[in-house]
N, C-alpha and C positions, 0 to 999 in steps of 0.2 A: 242776534247771532251775525258775526260780522264777517263778511266775506271780500274777498279781494280778487278780481280777475288778474292773473298774471298771464304772459305771453304764453300761449298755447305752442306747442311744438310736435311735429310728427318725430315718432321714434324713429331713430337710425335704420332698425328692422322693418319698417313701416307696419308693424303690429297694431299701432294704435297712436293716439294724440295724448302727450303729457299736458298736464295744467295742475297748477295749485290752488289751494284754497287757503286762507289764514284762518284760523279758529283761535279760541282763547287759549288752548295749549299748545299752540304753535301752527308751523306750516303743515300741510297735509299734501303730500305728492299724490295726484289723482291721474288715473289713465282710463281711457275709453277706447275700448277695442275698435279697430275698423270694422269687423264684422258687427258690432252695434250699430255704428253709424251706418252701415250699408242695409242693415234688418229694420232699422227704427227712423233713419234720418233721410233714406232716399240718397244714399251716396253710391254712386254707379262703382263697380268693381274695377280695379287698377287705375284708379284717379289719381292724377298728381297730387303732389304736395300741397299747390295752391287751390284746389278743389276740395281736398280734404280739409284743411283749414276754415275755408269759406261755409263748409257743411257743419263743422264743429261750432263756428262762431253762430250760424244761423239758429242753432240748436241749443245753444248755451244755456238759456233760462232753464229749460227742461232738465239739462244734462246737470245743472248746477244743484237743482231742486232735489234729484234724485241723489245725487252724492252727499247733500247736506242731510237727507234722510237717513241713509246709510250711515253716515257718521253720529248722526244722534242716537242710533240704535246700537253702535258697536264703535267706540272711539278706537282710531287708528292712526298711525303716522303715514301709510301708503293703502292707497284703495284704487282698485280696479273695478270698472265698470264694464258688464258684460250684457249680452242680448237678454238675459233672464231678469237683470233689473229692471228692464223697460217693459217685460211682457205685463200684459192686462190679465188680471185673474179671470 
């Protein structure tokens, strides 16, 4: 499975971080919500953009792994990761 990290960006509405994954069927636009970063990656509430991106980059391996598993289960052109995706059963 080929993946390429593209430059992540905080969404204009500050709802999450957008990043992309290259898959065999093309680019998949992914978003991880700020609520997810706060709940599972220790991002403090009302963090500035630089802190949000640092938290995202620090957790990128786990974030990418969850995104890839979701895409293996259900092919999609856009994917949103929420706290439920990271909750342990």
